Structure formats: C-alpha cells, structure tokens
C-alpha positions in Angstrom: 11.3 14.1 19.4 14.4 13.0 17.5 15.5 10.7 20.4 12.0 9.1 20.5 12.1 8.4 16.7 15.6 6.9 17.0 14.3 4.6 19.9 11.3 3.5 17.7 13.6 2.8 14.8 15.9 0.7 17.0 12.9 -1.2 18.4 11.5 -1.8 14.9 14.8 -3.4 13.8 15.2 -5.6 16.9 11.5 -6.7 16.6 11.9 -7.4 12.9 15.0 -9.7 13.6 13.1 -11.6 16.3 9.9 -11.9 14.3 11.5 -13.1 11.1 13.6 -15.7 12.9 10.5 -17.2 14.4 8.4 -16.7 11.3 10.7 -18.5 8.8 11.6 -21.3 11.3 7.9 -21.9 11.7 7.2 -21.7 8.0 10.0 -24.2 7.2 9.8 -26.6 10.1 6.5 -26.1 12.0 3.8 -24.8 9.6 1.1 -26.1 11.8 1.9 -23.2 14.2 2.2 -20.4 11.7 -1.3 -19.0 12.3 -0.3 -18.0 15.8 1.8 -15.2 14.3 -1.1 -13.7 12.4 -3.9 -11.4 13.6 -7.3 -13.1 13.3 -8.3 -10.7 10.5 -4.9 -10.7 8.7 -4.4 -10.6 5.0 -1.8 -12.5 3.0 -1.1 -11.6 -0.7 1.0 -14.4 -2.1 2.2 -13.8 -5.7 -0.9 -11.8 -6.4 -3.4 -14.2 -4.7 -5.2 -12.8 -1.7 -6.1 -14.9 1.4 -8.0 -13.4 4.4 -8.1 -14.6 8.0 -5.5 -16.5 10.0 -7.3 -19.9 9.5 -7.3 -19.5 5.7 -3.7 -18.3 5.8 -2.8 -21.4 7.9 -4.5 -23.7 5.4 -2.7 -21.9 2.4 0.8 -22.3 4.0 0.1 -25.9 5.0 -0.9 -26.8 1.4 2.4 -25.5 -0.1 5.3 -28.0 -0.6 8.0 -28.1 2.1 10.3 -25.0 1.9 13.7 -23.7 3.0 13.9 -19.9 3.3 17.2 -18.0 3.5 17.0 -14.3 4.5 19.6 -12.0 2.9 18.2 -8.6 3.7 16.0 -7.3 6.4 14.8 -3.7 7.2 12.2 -2.2 9.4 10.7 1.1 10.2 8.1 2.4 12.6 4.8 3.6 11.2 4.1 6.9 12.8 1.2 9.3 12.6 -2.4 9.7 13.8 -3.7 7.0 11.4 -2.2 4.3 13.6 -3.7 5.7 16.8 -1.9 4.4 19.9 -1.0 1.0 18.4 2.7 0.4 17.9 3.1 -0.6 14.2 6.1 -1.6 12.1 6.8 -2.2 8.4 9.2 -5.1 7.9 10.8 -5.8 4.5 12.6 -9.1 3.8 14.6 -10.3 0.8 16.0 -13.8 0.4 15.7 -17.1 -1.4 13.2 -19.9 -1.1 13.5 -23.5 -2.2 10.4 -25.6 -2.5 10.8 -29.4 -2.5 13.8 -30.2 -4.7 13.3 -27.4 -7.1 15.8 -24.6 -7.8 16.0 -21.8 -5.2 14.3 -18.6 -6.3 14.7 -15.1 -4.9 11.7 -13.6 -3.0 10.6 -10.3 -1.4 8.2 -10.2 1.5 6.7 -7.2 3.3 4.9 -7.4 6.7 2.9 -4.9 8.6 3.0 -5.9 12.2 1.3 -4.5 15.2 1.8 -4.8 19.0 -1.1 -6.7 20.6 -0.4 -6.5 24.3 3.0 -8.1 24.7 2.9 -10.0 21.4 3.5 -9.0 17.8 0.9 -10.0 15.2 1.1 -9.9 11.4 -1.6 -7.6 10.1 -0.7 -7.8 6.5 1.8 -10.1 4.6 2.8 -9.6 1.0 5.0 -12.3 -0.6 6.4 -12.2 -4.1 8.7 -14.6 -5.9 11.2 -12.7 -8.1 11.0 -14.1 -11.6 13.5 -13.0 -14.2 11.9 -10.8 -16.8 12.3 -12.0 -20.4 13.7 -9.3 -22.7 11.2 -8.1 -25.3 12.6 -7.6 -28.8 
C-alpha cells in the first residue's frame, strides 16, 4: 500500500509539471487553444467570479488582456478514496506572478483539480486568485 501511494504521489508531481508547462504557455501565447485543457463541464473560479463550461472559460480567458505568468511554486497530490471511483484525480497547487499588459506584476495562487480521461488529463476545476496586499486596519 505504501509503495502504491508513493508511486501515485510521484506521478501526480510529474503530471503537474507537464500540465502547468502546457497550461501557462497556452494561456500566455495561444489562448485560442486553452479550452482543450478543460473538461466540457469544467468550472473556473477567477477572483471570486464563477464560469462554467469549457466554451465559456475559453471566452473568459480570451477576453482578458495579454499576460505573462511566472511559476515559483508547484505541488501536487493524488486524491484517493471511494468518492473518486476508478478515475485517477490529482490536486495541483501553483504559486507565481502574473503581469497583464504593461501593468505591474502581481502574485497569484491557482488550484486545479485534474482527472485522467483516457490518455489525456483534463481540468475539472480551476480556482485562480490574485494576491492583493491587505491594508492594515487601525
């Protein structure tokens, strides 16, 4: 059992590295292809705004200004248990910076739930949040 879990953790990390490389390259350079990475029924939560379905997600990303993402942290873990049935599912967490147009770069966090669909990985759920500095309250 312990060896099986270790193998799943290693696979989650490798898959996360591959997926995020393709994802951020697509987002920054080929947005017209981004919907290919999402499940048809995927959900995107972007700074508290919800978008459902890969076509709506595609339109949302396309409408944003041009971006450059830099990934600083990446972690992944397998989701195990009976609630996932036989589908291989990973949770991927990303931290980095994003720069839109000529504006100042801002830190962001992004969390993906991805699932194996045959020999391809699809994003089931995507939660993106810009990290704004909190003003101190006096």
